[in-house]
MITITI-677759 format. One line per field, with one value per atom (N, C-alpha, C): residue in three letters; atom name; x, y, z. Coordinates in Angstrom, 1 decimal. Example, Ala and Ser with C-alpha at 12.3 -4.5 7.8 and 13.67 -1.06 7.14 Angstrom:
! MITITI-677759
code = c(ALA_ALA_ALA_SER_SER_SER) $
site = c(N_CA_C_N_CA_C) $
xx = c(13.2_12.3_13.2_12.8_13.7_12.9) $
yy = c(-5.7_-4.5_-3.3_-2.2_-1.1_0.0) $
zz = c(7.8_7.8_7.8_7.1_7.1_7.9) $
! end
This chain:
! MITITI-677759
code = c(MET_MET_MET_LEU_LEU_LEU_PRO_PRO_PRO_LYS_LYS_LYS_PRO_PRO_PRO_GLN_GLN_GLN_ARG_ARG_ARG_LEU_LEU_LEU_ASN_ASN_ASN_LEU_LEU_LEU_LYS_LYS_LYS_LYS_LYS_LYS_ASP_ASP_ASP_PHE_PHE_PHE_LYS_LYS_LYS_TRP_TRP_TRP_VAL_VAL_VAL_ALA_ALA_ALA_SER_SER_SER_GLY_GLY_GLY_ARG_ARG_ARG_LYS_LYS_LYS_LEU_LEU_LEU_GLU_GLU_GLU_THR_THR_THR_GLN_GLN_GLN_TYR_TYR_TYR_LEU_LEU_LEU_LYS_LYS_LYS_LEU_LEU_LEU_PHE_PHE_PHE_VAL_VAL_VAL_LYS_LYS_LYS_THR_THR_THR_GLY_GLY_GLY_SER_SER_SER_ASN_ASN_ASN_GLN_GLN_GLN_ILE_ILE_ILE_PRO_PRO_PRO_LYS_LYS_LYS_VAL_VAL_VAL_GLY_GLY_GLY_ILE_ILE_ILE_ALA_ALA_ALA_ILE_ILE_ILE_SER_SER_SER_ALA_ALA_ALA_LYS_LYS_LYS_SER_SER_SER_PHE_PHE_PHE_ASN_ASN_ASN_LYS_LYS_LYS_ALA_ALA_ALA_ASN_ASN_ASN_GLU_GLU_GLU_ARG_ARG_ARG_ASN_ASN_ASN_ARG_ARG_ARG_ALA_ALA_ALA_ARG_ARG_ARG_ARG_ARG_ARG_LEU_LEU_LEU_VAL_VAL_VAL_SER_SER_SER_SER_SER_SER_ALA_ALA_ALA_PHE_PHE_PHE_GLU_GLU_GLU_SER_SER_SER_VAL_VAL_VAL_TYR_TYR_TYR_LEU_LEU_LEU_ASN_ASN_ASN_LEU_LEU_LEU_PRO_PRO_PRO_GLU_GLU_GLU_ASN_ASN_ASN_ILE_ILE_ILE_ASN_ASN_ASN_ILE_ILE_ILE_LEU_LEU_LEU_VAL_VAL_VAL_LEU_LEU_LEU_PRO_PRO_PRO_LYS_LYS_LYS_ARG_ARG_ARG_GLY_GLY_GLY_VAL_VAL_VAL_LEU_LEU_LEU_ASN_ASN_ASN_VAL_VAL_VAL_LYS_LYS_LYS_SER_SER_SER_ASP_ASP_ASP_LEU_LEU_LEU_VAL_VAL_VAL_LEU_LEU_LEU_LEU_LEU_LEU_ASP_ASP_ASP_LEU_LEU_LEU_GLU_GLU_GLU_GLU_GLU_GLU_LEU_LEU_LEU_LEU_LEU_LEU_LYS_LYS_LYS_HIS_HIS_HIS_GLU_GLU_GLU_LYS_LYS_LYS_ILE_ILE_ILE_ILE_ILE_ILE_ASN_ASN_ASN) $
site = c(N_CA_C_N_CA_C_N_CA_C_N_CA_C_N_CA_C_N_CA_C_N_CA_C_N_CA_C_N_CA_C_N_CA_C_N_CA_C_N_CA_C_N_CA_C_N_CA_C_N_CA_C_N_CA_C_N_CA_C_N_CA_C_N_CA_C_N_CA_C_N_CA_C_N_CA_C_N_CA_C_N_CA_C_N_CA_C_N_CA_C_N_CA_C_N_CA_C_N_CA_C_N_CA_C_N_CA_C_N_CA_C_N_CA_C_N_CA_C_N_CA_C_N_CA_C_N_CA_C_N_CA_C_N_CA_C_N_CA_C_N_CA_C_N_CA_C_N_CA_C_N_CA_C_N_CA_C_N_CA_C_N_CA_C_N_CA_C_N_CA_C_N_CA_C_N_CA_C_N_CA_C_N_CA_C_N_CA_C_N_CA_C_N_CA_C_N_CA_C_N_CA_C_N_CA_C_N_CA_C_N_CA_C_N_CA_C_N_CA_C_N_CA_C_N_CA_C_N_CA_C_N_CA_C_N_CA_C_N_CA_C_N_CA_C_N_CA_C_N_CA_C_N_CA_C_N_CA_C_N_CA_C_N_CA_C_N_CA_C_N_CA_C_N_CA_C_N_CA_C_N_CA_C_N_CA_C_N_CA_C_N_CA_C_N_CA_C_N_CA_C_N_CA_C_N_CA_C_N_CA_C_N_CA_C_N_CA_C_N_CA_C_N_CA_C_N_CA_C_N_CA_C_N_CA_C_N_CA_C_N_CA_C_N_CA_C_N_CA_C_N_CA_C_N_CA_C_N_CA_C_N_CA_C_N_CA_C_N_CA_C_N_CA_C_N_CA_C_N_CA_C_N_CA_C_N_CA_C_N_CA_C) $
xx = c(84.0_82.5_81.8_80.6_80.0_78.6_77.9_77.0_75.5_75.6_74.1_73.0_72.7_71.8_72.3_74.0_74.7_75.3_74.6_75.6_74.1_74.1_73.6_73.3_72.3_72.1_71.3_70.6_69.4_70.0_69.8_70.3_69.8_68.4_67.7_68.4_69.2_69.8_71.3_72.0_73.1_72.6_71.9_71.6_71.2_70.5_70.0_71.4_72.0_73.3_74.1_74.1_74.9_75.1_73.8_73.4_73.3_74.3_74.6_75.6_76.2_77.4_78.6_80.0_80.7_82.4_82.8_84.2_85.0_86.1_87.5_89.1_89.5_91.0_91.5_92.9_94.0_93.6_92.8_92.3_91.5_90.0_88.6_88.0_86.8_85.8_84.7_83.6_82.9_81.6_80.3_79.3_78.7_77.9_77.5_76.2_75.5_74.0_73.1_72.4_72.0_70.4_69.9_68.4_67.8_66.8_65.6_66.5_67.4_68.0_68.4_68.2_68.8_70.0_70.4_71.9_72.7_74.2_74.6_75.1_74.7_74.7_75.9_76.9_77.9_77.3_77.7_77.6_79.3_79.7_80.6_80.9_81.2_80.9_82.5_82.4_83.6_83.8_84.2_83.9_85.3_84.6_85.3_86.4_85.9_87.3_88.0_87.9_89.3_89.9_89.3_90.3_89.2_90.7_90.6_90.1_91.2_91.0_90.0_89.5_88.6_88.8_91.1_91.6_91.3_91.7_92.2_90.7_89.8_88.4_87.9_88.5_88.1_89.0_90.3_91.3_90.9_90.4_89.9_89.1_88.1_86.7_87.4_88.1_88.5_89.0_90.3_90.7_89.4_89.3_87.7_86.9_86.7_85.6_85.5_87.8_88.2_88.3_88.7_88.5_87.5_86.5_84.8_84.1_84.7_84.9_85.2_86.6_87.1_86.8_86.0_85.1_84.2_82.9_81.4_81.1_81.4_81.0_81.1_82.1_81.9_81.0_80.5_79.6_78.3_78.1_76.4_75.6_74.4_73.3_71.9_71.7_71.4_72.3_73.5_74.2_74.1_74.4_74.5_75.9_76.4_78.0_78.3_78.6_79.0_80.0_80.9_82.8_83.0_83.4_84.5_85.9_86.6_87.8_88.7_89.3_90.8_91.5_92.0_93.0_94.4_94.7_96.0_95.6_94.6_94.0_95.1_95.2_95.8_97.1_98.2_99.8_99.4_98.6_99.3_98.4_98.7_98.6_97.5_96.3_95.5_95.3_96.1_96.7_96.5_96.9_96.9_96.2_94.9_94.0_92.5_93.1_92.2_92.2_94.3_93.9_93.7_93.4_93.2_90.9_90.9_89.4_88.7_89.8_89.4_89.9_90.9_91.5_90.1_89.9_88.7_87.1_87.3_85.5_86.0_86.9_87.6_87.2_88.2_88.0_86.6_85.4_84.2_83.5_84.1_82.9_82.1_82.0_81.2_81.1_82.9_83.0_84.2_84.1_84.7_86.8) $
yy = c(136.0_134.8_135.0_134.1_134.3_134.9_135.5_136.2_135.7_135.3_134.9_133.5_134.2_133.6_132.2_132.1_131.4_130.4_130.4_129.8_128.9_127.7_127.0_127.7_127.8_128.1_127.3_126.9_125.9_124.5_124.2_123.2_122.0_121.8_120.7_121.0_122.1_121.9_121.0_121.3_120.6_119.2_118.9_117.2_116.9_118.0_117.0_116.6_117.7_117.3_116.2_116.2_115.8_114.2_113.8_112.6_112.2_112.6_112.7_111.9_112.2_112.0_112.4_111.8_111.9_111.7_113.0_113.1_113.4_113.0_113.2_113.5_114.8_115.3_115.3_115.2_115.7_116.9_117.7_118.7_119.1_118.4_118.6_117.9_117.5_116.7_117.3_116.7_117.7_116.5_116.6_116.5_116.6_115.9_116.3_116.1_116.5_116.4_117.1_116.6_117.9_117.6_119.0_119.4_120.3_121.5_121.7_123.4_123.4_125.2_125.3_127.2_127.6_127.5_128.0_128.4_127.4_127.6_125.8_127.4_126.0_126.1_125.7_126.0_126.0_126.2_125.1_125.1_125.1_125.3_125.3_124.7_123.9_123.6_123.2_124.0_123.5_122.9_122.0_121.4_121.9_121.9_122.8_121.4_120.4_119.4_119.1_119.6_119.8_120.9_122.0_123.1_124.1_124.0_124.1_125.6_125.8_127.5_128.6_129.3_130.2_130.8_131.3_131.5_130.6_129.6_128.2_128.6_127.9_127.9_129.2_130.1_131.0_131.0_131.0_130.9_129.4_128.3_127.1_127.6_128.5_128.9_129.6_130.8_131.6_130.8_130.3_129.4_128.4_127.9_127.5_128.4_129.2_130.0_130.3_131.0_132.0_130.3_129.7_128.2_128.7_128.4_128.1_129.1_130.4_131.8_131.9_130.8_131.5_129.8_129.1_128.1_128.0_129.1_129.0_128.8_129.5_129.7_129.0_128.0_126.5_125.3_126.0_124.9_124.6_123.2_123.2_124.2_124.5_125.6_124.1_122.8_122.6_122.1_122.1_121.6_122.0_121.2_121.5_121.0_121.7_121.7_121.7_120.7_120.8_120.2_120.9_121.1_120.9_120.0_120.4_120.0_121.0_121.1_120.1_119.5_118.9_119.8_119.4_119.7_120.1_119.5_119.7_121.8_121.5_122.7_123.9_124.1_125.4_125.1_124.7_124.1_124.6_125.0_125.3_126.2_126.7_127.8_127.9_129.0_129.2_128.1_128.9_128.3_126.7_126.0_124.6_124.3_124.7_124.4_124.7_125.2_126.0_124.7_124.2_123.3_121.8_121.8_120.5_120.4_121.6_121.6_121.1_122.2_122.0_120.9_120.3_118.2_117.6_117.6_116.9_116.6_118.1_118.5_118.0_118.5_118.2_116.6_116.0_114.0_113.8_114.2_113.5_114.1_115.2_115.6_116.4_117.5_118.3_119.9_120.0_121.1_120.4_121.3_121.0_121.2) $
zz = c(97.7_98.1_97.2_96.7_95.7_96.2_95.3_95.4_96.5_97.6_98.5_97.3_96.1_94.9_94.4_94.4_94.1_95.0_96.1_97.4_98.0_98.4_99.4_101.1_101.3_102.9_104.0_103.0_104.5_104.4_105.7_106.3_105.3_105.5_104.4_103.1_102.6_101.3_101.5_102.2_102.3_102.6_103.7_104.1_102.2_101.6_100.7_99.1_99.3_98.4_98.9_100.4_100.9_100.3_100.3_99.6_98.6_97.6_96.4_96.3_94.8_94.4_95.2_96.0_96.7_95.9_95.8_95.2_96.5_95.9_96.9_96.3_96.8_96.4_97.6_97.3_98.1_99.4_99.1_99.4_100.2_99.4_98.9_99.4_99.7_99.8_98.9_97.7_97.6_97.2_97.4_97.3_96.3_95.1_93.6_93.7_93.3_93.2_91.9_91.2_90.0_90.6_90.1_91.0_89.7_90.4_89.2_89.2_89.7_90.2_88.7_88.7_87.2_87.1_88.2_88.5_89.3_89.2_90.2_91.3_92.4_93.5_94.1_95.5_96.1_97.3_98.3_99.8_100.4_101.3_102.0_103.5_104.3_105.1_105.6_106.8_107.5_109.0_109.4_111.0_111.4_113.1_114.1_114.4_114.1_114.9_113.7_112.3_111.7_111.7_111.8_111.8_113.3_114.5_115.7_116.0_115.5_115.6_114.4_114.8_113.5_112.5_113.2_111.9_110.5_111.0_110.4_109.6_110.0_109.3_108.0_109.0_107.9_106.7_106.7_105.7_105.1_105.3_104.4_103.6_104.2_103.6_102.2_103.0_101.8_100.9_100.8_99.9_99.0_99.5_98.6_97.7_98.5_98.3_96.4_96.9_95.7_94.3_94.6_94.0_93.1_93.7_93.2_92.8_93.1_91.9_90.3_90.5_89.5_89.0_88.7_87.8_87.9_88.2_88.4_87.3_86.5_84.7_84.1_84.7_83.7_84.5_85.6_85.7_84.8_85.2_84.4_85.4_84.4_85.7_86.6_86.4_87.6_88.5_88.7_89.6_91.1_91.8_93.2_94.0_94.6_95.1_97.0_97.1_98.8_99.0_99.5_99.8_101.3_100.8_102.8_102.5_103.4_102.6_104.0_103.5_104.0_105.1_106.2_106.9_106.5_104.9_104.2_103.4_103.3_102.8_103.1_104.3_104.9_104.8_104.4_104.1_102.4_101.6_100.0_99.9_98.6_98.2_97.1_97.2_96.3_95.2_94.6_92.8_92.8_93.8_94.1_93.9_95.3_95.9_94.2_93.7_91.8_91.2_91.0_90.5_90.7_91.4_92.7_91.9_92.2_92.2_90.8_89.6_88.1_87.6_88.3_88.1_88.5_88.9_89.7_88.6_88.6_87.8_86.6_86.1_84.1_84.1_85.5_85.5_85.0_86.3_86.1_85.5_84.2_83.2_83.6_84.8_85.1_83.6_83.7_83.3_82.0_80.6_80.0_80.0) $
! end
């Protein structure tokens, strides 16, 4: 899990980032918005409708969090990202989630 200063924490921050550009992959839905922050910030929102059981929500959060830990150092400093995992993320290993995320970020020219 990313340290607290590197995460989106407030409800108003989540809503602000959700009004940004929407990107979608097979396993993730991302909202990206640039701001005036000095470090990249990442927030993970898990829907209880999509993931019925707490262990499913926790697994989805861990998979997405580990993928972002791997790419965090490559993110630009003023970016804010909100991630909503899709139900299919539970059926794959963490390296596939990471590959999916990296491909999207490279395609959108967010990372090199």
